[in-house]
N, C-alpha and C positions, 0 to 999 in steps of 0.2 A: 613789266617783263612778260615775254611771251612764255607760254608753257611748253611749245614744241616749235621747232622751226617752221618757217614759211617761205615758200617760193613767191617772191614779190612781184618779179617781172621776168618775162621771157622775151627774147628777140630772136627772130628767125630769118634767115634769108635764103632764098631759092631751094627750099625743101619741098618736093613735089610740086603741088600747085600753090605753094605759098611763095610768093615772090618776096614780100617783106611784111613783117608782122612785129608789133611791139605790144604786148599783151600784158596788162596789170592784173595781177592775180589776187583773189581772196581767200580766205578759209575755205569757203565753199564757192565755186565758180561753175556757172552753167552756160555751155555753148549751145546755141539753138540756131537751127537752120536747115534748109532742105538736103536731101541726099545728094552727095557728091559736092558739096559746097567747100569742104575742107575741114570739117570738125575732126574727123577721125585721122586726118594728116597731121593736125596740131597735137593731138594725143600721141600719135606715132613719133613725132619729133622728140618727145620726152622719153619715150622708151628706147628710142635710136641712142640717145646719149647715155642711158643706162646699160644697154647691151655693148656700146663701144668701150665703156669703162670696165664692165664686168668681164668682158671677153676680149673683143677686139674690133677696131673699126672696120676691118675686111669681114668679119662675120656679120656685123650689123648690117653692112651694105648686101652681103650675100643673102641674108634672110629676107631681104626686100627685092631680090632680083638684080642686084648690082647698082653700082653708082649711076648708071644711065637712067635707072628706074626711079631713082630717089632724086637726082638733080633736076631741078625745074626745067622743063622744055620750054624754049621761047625762040623767037627769030634772032635773038641776040646771042643764043647759045651762051649762057652762063656757065662758067666753070668752077664756081665756089659755092660750096654749101657752108653756111655758117650759123651759129647759134651763140646767145649770151644769156646767162642766168644770175639773177640777183636774189639772194637768199639771206634771210634775217634769222639770226639764232637766239635762243632763250637768254644767253649771256649779254645781248645787245650788240653782239658783233655782227658785221655785214660781210658777205662775201660776193665778189664779183667774178664770174668765171666764163670765159669765152674761147672759142675756137673757130677757125676757118680751114676748110678742107679743099684743097685744089684737085680738080680731075686732070688726069694725064691720059694719053692714048691708050687703047686696048684695055679700058676698064680699070686702068691703074689710078692711084691718087697719092697724095702726099699731104701731110698736116703742114699747112702753110704757116700757120700762125696760132699760139695758144698763150692764154694768159690767166692766172688765177691771183686775186688781190683779196687778202684778208684783213679787214679793218676791225681789230678788237676795240672793245669799249674802253676809251682812256689807256690805250696802250699803243705801242709802235707797230705800224703796218707791216705786213709780211706778204711778199709776192714772188712769183716767178713769171717770166715772159720768155717765149721761144719763137724765133722767126727763121723759117726756112732750115730747120734742124739744128739751129745754134742758140744758146742761151744769150739773150740780151740783158736779162735780169735773172740772176741765180740765187738760189738758197745757200746761205754761208755753210760751207763745209760739206755740202751734198751735191754731187753732180752725176745724176744717173746717165747711162748710155742712152742716148735718144734713138728711137726707131721712126722712120719716115710715115709709117702706117700705123703708129699707136699713139694715144694721148698720154702726154706726160704726167697728168695728174693721177694716173693709175700707178705709175711708178713712184710718185711722191707721196702716195698715200700714207706711208709710214711717218711722214713728218706731222707731228702733233697739230700744227695749226691747220694743215690741209685735210687731215682725215675727216673732220665733220662734213665738209662739202663732198667729199668722195662717197662717204656713207649715204649722205642725202640722195645724191644723185643715182647711185647704183640701187638704192632700195625702192625707187620709184615703181609702183606696180599698176598694170592696166588690167582691168577684169571684164571679160565677156563671159558670163556664166552661162554654161551649156548645160541645160536640164538633163539631157541624155548621159552626161558624165556623172551626174549626181545618182542616176538610177543604177548605174552599173556596180557590180562588186568592185571594190576599190583595194589596190595594193597598199599594203602598210607603207606608210610614209616614213622614209629615212630620217627626215627631220622631225618626226614625232608630232606633226600638225602645228609646227611653230609659225609657218606662214601658208596662207591659202593659194593654191596653184591658180593661174590665171582663168582656168575654165571650170574650177570648182572641183575638180577630180580627186582631191584629197579631203573633201568636206567632212568625211566620218572622222579621220584622224584629227582635224581642227577642233571638231565638236568634242572629241574625247577629251583632248587636252583642256579645253575650257571647262568641261564638267569636272575634271579632276582637280583642276588648279586654280580655276576663277569660278566658284560656284554662282557668285552674284551675276557675272556677265552671262553665263549659261542661263540662268532662270529669266534674264532679261530677254534674251534671244527667243525663248519659248513663250514668254509673254507677248512680245511683239509679233510673233509669228501667229499666235491666236487672235490677235487683232486684225491682222490682214486676212487670214484665213479662218473664218469662224468655224468652231467645232473641232479644230486642231488644239490639242491640249500641250503637246510636247513632241520633242524629236530627240531620239538618242542613237549613239553609234551602237553596233552590234557586231561581234565577232563571228566569222563563219569560216572555220580552219584558219587559212593564212590570208584571208581577205576581210575586209570591213564592208557594212553595208549601213544605210539609214533606216531607222524604224520610227514611224510616226505613231502617235496615239491620238485617236479621234473619238469625240463623243458622238454616239449614234442615237438617234431618236428612239425612244422606249427602251434603251439599254442602261442597266445601272451602272456599269464600268465601261470605260472606254475601249475600243477595239484597237488592235494594232494593225498597221499597214506598212509594207515595205515602201521604198521610194518607186518601185515599179507602178504603184497603184496611185501615185500623186500626181497632180497636174503639173504642167510646165510652170505655171505661175507661182504655184507653191514652192517648188524646188528652186526657181529663179530668186524669189524673195529670201529664201534660207540663204543661198549662195551670196546675196548681197549683204545680209545680216552677219554673215561670217567674214566677208571681206572688211566691214566696218569694225568688227569687235574682235578681229583675230588676235591671238596671243602677243604676236610681235608686231606692233604698230608700224605700218609703212609710213615714211614721212609725207608721202602723197600717193593718193590712190585715184586712179581715173576709171570711171565706170561709164561704158557706152550704152546709151539707151536703157537705162535701169527700169523704165516702165514698160518694156517689151513684154508681153504675155500675162501683165498683171492688169487686173481690173481697173478701170479709171477710178472707181470709188475708193481704191486704196491708195490714190496717188498722195493725198495729205499725209498719211501715215508713212509712206515710203520716204517722202521729204523730210518728215520729222526724224526718220532714222538717220538720213544723210547729214542733216544739220547738226544732229547729236553726235554722229561720228566724225564731224569736222572739228570737234574739240580734241579728238585723239589723233587724227590724221587730216592733213589738207586733203579736200575732196574736189576733184573735177569730174563733171559729168557732161555728156552730149544727150540732146534731147530733141523730139518733135512734139512733145505733149504740152498742150495748153494747160491741163490740170497740174502738171509739175510747176509750170510758171506761175500759176495762181496761188501758189501756197503763201499765206500771209506772213510767214516768217523769212520770205525771200524778198530781198530788197532789189531795187532796179540796178543798183550799182555791181550786183552780183551776176547780171545777165550780161552776156556777150553774144552778139549776133554775128553770124558767118554767112556769107554770100559768096558764090562764084560769079564773078565779073569778067566776062569774055574769056572763061577759063582759068582765071586767076582768084585765088581765095582772097576775100577782105574780111578781116576780123576786127570788129570795133565795138564799143559800148553802145547803148541805145542812142537815138539821135536825140538832140535837145527837144524837139517838138514831141517826141514819144515820151519823154520823161515829164514834159509838162502836162500832157494828157493824164499820165498816171497820177501825178500829184493833184490834179483836179478831180481825180476819180470818174473821168468820163468813161475810161475803158480800163480793164485789167490786161496785164501783159499776155494772157492766154487769148483775150479776145482780139487783141491786136494781131496775134499770130494767126487767129482763124480767118480775119479779114485780110490778110496780107499786108498789114501796115507796120510789121516788125522788121525794120530794115537796117542796113549798115549806114554808118554816118560818112558820107564822102568827105567832108571836111577833116574828120579825124584821120580818115585813111590817107588823105594828102599830107597831113602832118607827119604821119608815120615814115613816109618816104624821106622826110627831112630828119626825123628824129633817129632812125635806125642808124646805129653806130657801135658795131661789135667791139670795138677797142676804144671807146671814147672814155672820157674822164670817169673816175670812180668817186661817187659821193660817199661821205662817211655816214 
């Protein structure tokens, strides 16, 4: 039995530069590829569904410049954006959720189709399906008012069987830690540090909560930080009137006791690794955390420790990272099945596992994944990509 839910597969159609993608996910998944290939667009697709359910599809589009900026541009002018998610839960139930959004003139849109199927372990299937604003399969005794611009799952989240999938998708978190936000004096967090903000701007509140309520986790964060940043012994929150700040204690040569430094005096790399640690060990575990380029501003020698942190964190939350780093790929605890390659082929993203030839090279230990990346031999699999075009089916059969 799983200890926490896992997003097993994502299907995407016509989202930004992703024409079609069928991506099998692991507890830790690494997307590698050049700038502009589509790594961030894949991550953004996950955040899009979270925003659509938490707020509205209209707001999710508006945050990205409107549906025209989200819908993939092509000579054929596709009008539908669609996604499908298969999630496995600790009780061995399987959820299959998908939606299709059709564009209309003047930036308008409608939810053309939406389906959610819950396959409990050794129990009766529960599902709903909507087409063009009408239920074709409904939940017995519940018939919410359907809106053409809102996903029905948000309205049916009060139903016991659908609540877990709603919670999973709405709690997906993307992190791009900004060191300058950790340097600033921080406002007191209304949520009292339960969840780290995407940019790390409430790091002091999160650290305070961990120190007060989860001392073992707090000590682990300090210990790991000291491994990545030699000399740093600890970090703690400090109140300053109605604000909070981060205070680091660092051992200085020739000094008996460590000196204290505010975050203003710490490097980008130190603050970034602290933000990643807090994302991984925050009090409220997100079901899935996506971290873009975690190696940015961090010394390559710390790559192994960084990956160990992320691998350890994947036992708390499912972890998705994007990277350009050969050192990240060469971590000995990372298997080739966890690496997905992203390329832009004539402006369209291709996301596939490693090619069979690359896997054979790794098996024979002729090269490491990082070495293949350095010499330009880490490529997408065209045969797999061709299969995806045939496999992608947002509303196909649901396997138990």
